[in-house]
N, C-alpha and C positions, 0 to 999 in steps of 0.2 A: 607647503602649500602649493608652491608650484608646479611640484608633481601631482598632486591631486587635481588641479583643476587641469592641467594638460590630460590626464588620464579620464577626466571628463569629457572634456573637448575630444578624446578618440572614441568613447563611446559613442557620442550622437553624432561624428561625422561616419560612423559605419552604421548609423541607425536609418539615417534620414539622406534623401536623394534631392537633387535639385530638378524641379518638376519639369515633365516632357512634354512634347505634342502627343495627341492622338494618335499621329500618324507612329512617331516614335514607340508609345506604347505598345501598339498592332505588334511592331515587328519584335519589341521584346518578348511579348507571350506567344510569337512564333518560336522565337528561342529559348525558352522557358515558360511553359504551359502552365505551371503552378501556380506563377502570379495572378492569373486570370480565373483561378478554378471558384465555383461558384460555393454558397457556404459546407453545404453539408461535405463537398470534395477538399475543400478546404482544413475543416476540422479535422478528417480522416486521415489528409498527409500532416498535419501538425503530429499528431498521433504516431503514426508512424514513421516519422523522420528521427525519430530516437531509437528505433531500434526494438529489440524484445529481452527478456533474459529468463533463465529457468526457476522454479521456484518450485515448494512443494508446500502444497495446501490438501486440506483433507487426504493426507497420506499420498498423493498423485503428485507428479510433475508436471508444470502446466507452463506455458510459453506466459509470461507476462508484459504488456506493453510497459517499457522504461518511462514513459510521459508521464504515468500516473505514480512516478517517485518524485515527479516536482524536481529535477535532476537540476534545473536550469536557476532554483533557489535553494541547493544544499539539502534539498528535502524537507523543506518546510511547512508543505501542506502536501505533502504524501498520503495518498490514500492504500493505508494499509492493507494486505487481505483483499477479500472479495474478488478476487482477480478472473472467476469464472464473468461475475457480475459484468465487469468491467470490459472484456472478450466479446460478452453478447452485444454490449452497447455499440461495440467498434463493428462488430458484424451488422447491427444496425445502421449504421451510418455507412457502410460498404454498399448496402443493398438501397438505401435512400439515395445515396449519391449519383449508384449508378442507373435508378430509374428504373430497379426491377422490382419497386413495390414497396410500401410500407411508407409512402411519400407522404400517405393522409392522417399519418400518425403522430401521436404527441408521444415523446420518451419521457416516462416518467419514473421516478427513483423512490424507490419505498422501503420504509424500514424504521425500526425504534430508534429513539435516540441515541447519541453516541457512537453510530456505526460506521461514519465516517462519509455522509452526507453533503453536508457543510465541506468538509475538504475537498471534496472533490470537486463542488463548485471552484473554490480557490485555485486547485490546482489545474482545471481548464482554464480560468481567467490568467494565471502564472505564465501556463504552458502556450497559450496563443499568444499572450504580449510579448513571450522571448523568441517565439517561433516569427513573429510579425518583423523581429528585427534581422532574422536571417536573407540571405540572398534570394533564398529558394521559397520563402516564405513572406517577400514583401507583399503588402496589400494596398492596393492603389484606390484612389477615387478622383473625381470632379472638382474644378472651381472655375470661375465665371466672374469675366470683368464685361461689364458694358457701358463703361465710360466714355466710349466713343460714339454710342448711340446717341441719339437726339431725343431730348424733353423725357428723359430718365429722371426718375422721380424717387433713385434708388433700390436698390437692389443687396439687401444684409437680412440679419437677424432681427434687426429690432431698434436700426438708426439710418439715418440719409446718408449717401455719398456726397460729401461734402464740395468736391470738387473734382474734375478731369483728372486720376492721376491713375499712373500706370500700376503702384500698388494697390488698387482697390479689387482685391479677390476675394469671392466670398465662395466658400467650401461646401457642398451637399449637406446638409444638415443629417443626411442620414446616408451617408455613404456610398452614394451612389456609384453601381458597378462603370467603369468608363466605356464597357463597350454597349453597356445602355443607352447611348448617345445616338448610336446607328438605328437607321430606319429598319423596323422586322426583318423585312426580306433579306437586306443588306446582312445585318447582322446572323441570319441563317446560313448566308454563304460562307461567310467568316470563321463562323463556329464548325462548320463543316470542313472547311480547307484547314482550320488550326487540328482539327482532332484526327484527320486522316493523314496530317504531316509528323504530326509528332507519336500518334499510336500508340497513344497512353489507354490504359486498362479502362478507365472511365474516362467517360467522355466530359470535357468542361460545358455546360449546360447555363446562357445567361437569357433568361428569356421575359427576363422584367424590362418594363419602360423606365425611362428617367422618373424621378420624385417630381412632386408637383412643382417644388422648390425652382428645380434646376430645370423644368417642362418652363416655367416663367420665363425664366432666363433666354431658354432657347427660341421661346415661342415668340420673345419678343426680337431677339436678333434677325431672326429666320421674317418676321412681317417686313422688318427696316431693310432688310437688303432686297428683298422682293421687290418694295415700293419703288427701291432705287435701280429696278431693272437688272438685277445680277441674276443670271442662268446658275451658276454653281454654286447654289445655296447653301448646300451642306457645308461647301469646303470655306465659303465665309464664316458663316457661323462658328465653325472648327475650327478659325483659323488662330494661331496660337495668341494673337493678341487677344482675344474672346475665353478662350478654353484652353487648360490647359489641366496634365496629369499630375495628381502629385501622391506619394506615398505619405499611408500615415501607419503611427504605431497601435497595434489591437489593443485598448482598452476597456474598461467599463465606460458606458456613453460613447465609445467610439468601435463599433462592431460587437459588442457584447453589452447586452441590455440583462439588468439583474432588477427584479421586483422583489423587493423585501416586506417583511410579513408586516412592519409599523407602515408603509407606504398606501396614502388614502387618494380621495378622489373618485370623480366619477369613471364608471368603466372605459369610454372613451381616453379619458386624460391619462391612467395608467398605462393604456396599450399602444397610444400613438401622442396625446400630448393634447395642446389646448390651443385654441382661440386669444391672442394679445388684443383686450379691448382698443387699446391706444394705439396700437399697430392699426388695427383693422378701419381706425377712421382716418389714419395717415393713409394708408392705401387702399382706399375702397375705389378699385378700379371698376368706374362706369356700372357703379350699381352690382359689382358681384365680388365676392371674396377673392381677397387677393393670398394666396398658399406662402408670400413672403410674412406674411403677419401671423403665421402659426408657430407655436412654439415645441417643436419637435422631440419633446423630452420624455415621450412612451416609451414603455420597455422595448416595443415593436421596433419603434424608429430608432433608438440606439443602438438595438442589434441588430440592425438592418445588414445584412453583407455577409453575416456568421452566425451568431450564437445569441439565444434569449434564452434566459433563466426565470423561473419563476419558483420563488424560495418559498418553502413554508405555505406549498398551493390552498391549505384548508384555508388560511385568511384570507384567500381571493378566489375561493371556492367560484364565486358569481363570475367570474372572468373565464373559467375554463370553457363554459359553453358557448363563449364569444370569440373563443380561439377554435373552434370546431374545424371553421372552412379554412383556416390560415393555412394551413401547411399544405393543402394540394391545390389552394385556387391562387395562395400566394399574395393577395390581396387585401387591403384594409380601407377606410374609409375615413380620411378627415371631417366630412362633410356629405350630404347627401350630394352632392352635385360634384365631389374633391374625390379621388380614390387617390392610392396608394399600392404600388407593387412592394411586396416583402420578399427578400430572398434571406432566411433566416431557419436555424435547426432551431424546435422548441424544444425545452427541456424543464421539466418540473419537478419540484423536489416535496416531499412531505414527510411527514410521520404515519402512524397508520390510521390515527384517525380521520384522512380523506377516505379512506375505504369504509367508514362506517358515513362519511357524509353522502358518499356515494349509493350506497346501498340503501339509503331511507325509505325509498320508494320501491324495493325490490319486490316486496311482496305483492306487489301490480301487477308482476306478469310482464306480458305483453305492452302494457301502459304505464311502463315505468318512463318519465322522462326524462331520464338521465342515460337513457340505453345508449342513445347513439352517441354521448360524451364517452362512456365505456369503452364502446367500441373505437374510437379513436386512440383512446390511452393504450399505449405498450410498457405494460409495468414491468421493471428489473428492481427485484426485491433484495437490499443491501444486509445482510446480518451481523451481528455480531463474531468476533474472531473466535473460532475455533480452532487456532494454532498457537499454542503455547509460548512459540517463539516469536510470534507475530506481537501477543498479547505482553510479553515482557518487553516488546520493542516499544509498543505503545506505552504502557506503564513508564519506562524510563523516560520518554518524549515529554509525558506530561508533568513528570516531576523536577527534569533537569531542562538547560537549555539544548540538548543533542536533538539535532533534527537528519542527521544523513541517515540514510535507509538502510541499513542491514543488508548488504549484498555479498558479504563473505561468502565463503564455503561452508556447508552446512556444519562440522563437526566445530570450526571457529563460534558458529552461531549458538550452537549449543553451551560452549563454553560463557560466551556474554552474556545469555542467559541466566546463569548462575550467577555472575559477577555481582561485587558488593558495589554500593554507590556511596559516594561521599559528598553529603551536602551542608554548604552554610545556611544556617538559620537564626533569625533574627531574633533574638529573644529579650530584647527591650530596648532602648533609647542609645543607638551606639554599641548595642551588645551583639555581637556575633560569633556563635556557636558551632564548633564543626560537629554533627551528626555522620553518624553511618548505619545504612541500612547492610546487615553482615552478609555476605554468600547465599546464595538461595532462599533471600526474603523477596525479592522480584519475583523470581519463579516461582517460589509460596504462592504470592498474590497471583500469578498469571495463571498457576495450573489450576487454583478454588475458581478463579473466573471462569475460566475455559468449563471446569465440571459441571458449573453450574447450568451450562447453555448445551448440553448434550443431551440427546435423548436416551434414557435408560430404558425405553422399551425394546431397542432393538440391539442388545449386545448380543453378540454370539454364543451360543451353548457349546462347549469347548471339555469335553469329558480330560483333557490333560492340562488343562489351568483354569483357575479362576478368573472368569475376564470381568473388568471393573469398567469404571468409567476411566479411570487414572489410565488403564491401560488403553481405552478405546482412543483418552486425548494424545497417551504416546504414538497410537498409529497414524492418527489425522497429522500429527508433529512431524513426524521422520518416515513414515511410509513403513516402518518395519518394527517388529517388538524385539530386543533382546533379553533371552532367558536361559540364562548360565551358558552353556552350549549353543542353544538352539537360536535360530536368526528367522523370526517367520513374517514375511511379505504380506500387504496389506493385501494385496489378491486373495490371500488363504481366507479373508473372511467376508462376512457378507452384511453390509448395512442395508435396512429396508427401511428407516425412518427419513422424514423429510422435515423435521423440524429442529433439527440442529442448527444453532445461531439465532434461531427466532425469540429467545427468550434468555433469562438469566444474569447476572451481575455485571453492569455497564461499567465503563473502566473510569468513569467520572466516579461512580461511587467507590471503587480502590481507590483512586486519586485524593479525595479526600479524607477518608478512613489513614491514609499513611499523612498525609500534611498533619494532622492532628496529631499523631504519635510523635511524629520529631517535634512537635511542642511539648511533649511530655517526658518526663525522666520517672522511670520506673525505680522501684526500690530495689536495687541490687549492689552490690559492694565489693570491692576488690583495694587491697591494702596501696597499688601504686597504678592500676589502672582505671582508666572513665568507663566502666562497663555502663554506667549509664546512659552515656552518650551513645550506646548500640541499640537497635531495633531490630529483634531476630524476626524469624519467620511465623515464629510461635508469636508473638506479639500482635503481628499483622493479622494472623488468620485468625486469633481471637475476638479482636476488635473487628474485623467483616464480619464474625459471626454473632457478635455481640449487637451491631448495629441494625443489623438485617431487619428485627421487627419494629424500630423505630423509622425505619426509611419509608416515607412514602410510596415511592415508587413499587412498592413489593407490597403484593396482598398478603396474606396471613398465611395461606396455603402457601406460598413462593416460599416465604420468609421459613416456613418451616421445613419445607424441602430443601432449600439449600444447605441449610443448616445441617439436614442429616448426612449431607456429603463430606463435611469438613474432616470426619475422620481419616477417612481413606488418604486424603491429601497430606493430614500430618505425617501418617504414615511413610509415603513416598518421600516426602521431606526429609524425615528423619533417616530413612536408610540412605541419603545422598549426603548427609551431616557424618553418617557413620563411614561412610565407602571414604569421605574428604582425611576423616579421624584415622582410619586405619591405614590409608596409605600416608598419611605421615609418620604411622608409628611406623611401620614398615618399609620405609623409603631406603633402608638399606639392604633389604632384601633383592634385589637386582638378578635378572638370570641375563647372563651373556648371550651375545646372538650365536657366537661358537657352541655353547653348550645345547642351547638349542637345537640347532641344525647336527651336532653329534647325535644327539637324543632322535630325531627325525629320520636321519641317515639309518640308524643302526633299526630302529621300527620297520623300515621300509625292506631292508635287508633279511629281518626276520621274517617278517611275512612272505618273502617271495625264496624263503631256503637260500637266500645269496649271500654272498661275500661282502666285505666293504673292502676298498683300494684304498690304503695308506701310503705313506711314504717308505714306509717298510715291509710293501708287500700287502698280499691281502691276508684279511683275517676274517673271523666268525663275528656276529653279532655278539655284544656282551650284555646278555640277561641282566648283570648284575647293574652295570650303567642305567639300562634301561627302569631297573626296579628303584633306585635311589631318583631317578628322575622325577620318576611317578610318584612317591612318596613322600620325598622332602620337595622336590622344588613346585610339583604340581598339588600335593598335599590331597591328591585324590584319593590314594586306597592306603590302608594299613597295610601292618607285615601278614596278619591272617589271610589277605587276599593272594598269598603267594606261597607256594611250596619250595621253599628253599627260595630260589632265585625265577621258578618256574609260575608264569601268570597263570590266574584262575583265569575262568571263561568271562568274566565282567574285566578283567582287565583284557584281555584278547577282544573281547568288541569293544573295549574305549578304543583299543589301538588301530583296530580295522576302521570302524564306521568314525571315530572323531580326529582323527589324525590321517590316515591312509586316504580316505575319502573326501574328507575337505582339502585337504595337498591337491590330490588329483584335479578338485573341480576348480580348486583357484588356481592351477599352473595353466588348465584347459582355459579358462573365462578370461586368462594375461596372456596366453600365447601370442608370439608374432613370430616372423620370419627368423631364424636364428635361436630361437627361442632353447633355454634349456635349465635345469630343475637349479640352478647353482643361478640363474637371475633372480630367483624368486628370494625376498625378505621373509623369511620362516617366521619372524616374530609379528609378521602382519595377516598372516592367516587369520582368520578371523577368529575360529575356535580355537587355537594355541593362544593367541591374543586373550580372547575371553579368559583361557584358562588361567591364563599367570598373571591380569591385572585383576584378579578376584581375589581376596583376602582377606582371611573368618580371625576369629579370636584365639583359636586354637593355635593358628601361627604365633598369635601373642602370646599366648600361654607359654607355648614352645620355647619361644624366645627370651622372655621375659619372666622367669618362673618366680619372682619376688614381688612381681608387680601386682600393686593394690587398689582398683578404680574407686574404693569407698574411700581411698585417702587422696585421690585428685584434685580437688580444689582443695586443698590446704597442707600436701605431702610433707611428712616429716624429712627434717635436715639430713641429707647423706642416705638417701635411700633408693632402693632402684625406681620406684615410683617417682620422686624428684627428680631423677637425672632423664629418665625415661619422658616426663612433661615438659622438661626444657627443650628435649630435641625435638618434641612433639610440635609445639607452640613453634619455635623456628620454622621446623618445616614449613607448618600451615602457613607462617607468613611469608614464606617463599610462594607459596600455590595463591597469594592473591587476599588471604585473610590479614586483619589487623592483632595486633596482639591481645587487645581487647575482645574480638569479636572470637580469635581462636580460644580464648580462654573461655567464653561464655558456651561455644559450640562444643568443644572436648569436655565441659561442666556435664553439660546436658546427656553427650552418648553414655559419658562413664556414668553417670547417674543410672542409665537405662541398664548398662553392662553390668553393673554391680549387682543387679539383684539376680542374675544369674552366675554370678562369676564362680561360684565354691562349686 
């Protein structure tokens, strides 16, 4: 326990500082100008402080700000995908912070439910909170002590000062910026010197005056010292015994204001706060309202100095027009005679129903009363994910406690997409059972979800291939399509549609379907394995399709359309399962690197009428060696493609186009100083690698002549089918399957194969 308490002490010690004088704060801001940043600049700096990483979305490489991965909280509220939208948001902040335009805009995040908008809110709160704990992100405000002033009736948020104690300090309730204490003309010169000295690309800009609460203290002290004949009034008022600067950790209510859908009250109460009647009677200063009697609990008051979020904005549509002038004027009123300057970045979040609310007078054309509001809103539309990898990651997050963002290399991510998941499921009081989502199950759910979100009207017309929504999903996920020997980049295709991700199956629907399946036990059996504890890809896909018509979130047309797209997903997932089974069946079919290198070397010598250097001297390329490699290892050609050992035109074309051209391009793209062909790992040449890793059932027939797929589920004892199945199941277990999921997957594959085996 001592260690935990010590660790907590260290965390807080690194978070909070001793209060400083105003002069010390000014000196500190010249050393580190970020501590004096205005709201939009500070928010921008927080986002940029964590750097970027490269991602692939919609098939293209993009730079993504790590801030939106919620790294300070291990990705708990990461915003997956929508990188273009987030980057546009940052660009807006940069424009606003530099005062190059958009200052009057209210940033609006719109989009269907379950697209990550609420996660963005939490990510912003988490990220800003953690950034404010760093040295560069320190956030400061002021606090006052007027106990040395005569005839004080108390300066507080709702209580009297008991006696003249040094500890009676009262903090600005709206996080007033320390530089706002200075008179406007002095502050202007100070900021000019600060920005010139530090040469930052975006100037610090503090225009707001002290908030009414702090102004009450300032005026009180100024009047007292003026009556006492003081000449250096500002020095007296800002003396450390009256004013000091303290840092605070940004959080909801302290630099971040969040207006939730369930919050109520009058517009003024929701925006800035309300008067406290009991305190009004106590602090009625000569017939006027004293700002000390105001409860600064409105969303703008809480968010002053940094960020104001209106969540589920449709529920607060009446407030939006009240916010029209806040961004550019930076001013609101507590009452008719009492105003307050505000420095905050306004963000509203809504579902598409706000669009309906804003357009209800659109038919009035120029007389639309909401026209001014719509002009002020800067819309960013969140969409459903259209990357299978991201959707799979999101589904796993919904089903498990995994929060870390997948930042691995693409190939590792693709492997994770296909992985199985083991989950403990409670099936009664004290009864917990292990359930498994078999390999490719999450992938199947993710792919189907993405396929329902893609526009089918802008598929490329390609005479060389049948292009489906699955191919489009693969292009968006990886940026290329691999078909046999051919690799085609997304740049070769044109997509003109703009509705991808605007509709489709939300992740919440998928999560609920899978959760229900985890509590069901299908009717399937095995003598020793608990195959009923395994959820297979087809289980999830069938359940999703069956639930579409009953789900209230889908219209009849949508349900019918989405259901029609499931067949192509099942076909793709079966191909993935089939490849797993084939790879396991043929695990012993390994071609050594030396064999590949020898073949490629002979092909190059054959094509150039050259000889090959060996330890025994120069020799001619061996036509039988090349033929055997092409027929046995590659399985690419039959005996009738050769005249003796002389290759046909098709074989010659293959050697020239698929081997030599590929190797030359690979060698050229990966060359450096001192590069030689011996540096190339020949098995990593895209075409060679694809050919070598492509197994088919002809290979199985050739190697296992007595195998009978029809006997796979329960093979007779001491048969080749039994021996092959045992080795295959063991190999699949080594590749991420459990015995039960390997049994079910190989059963499904062999059942299909058996129809055409003879």
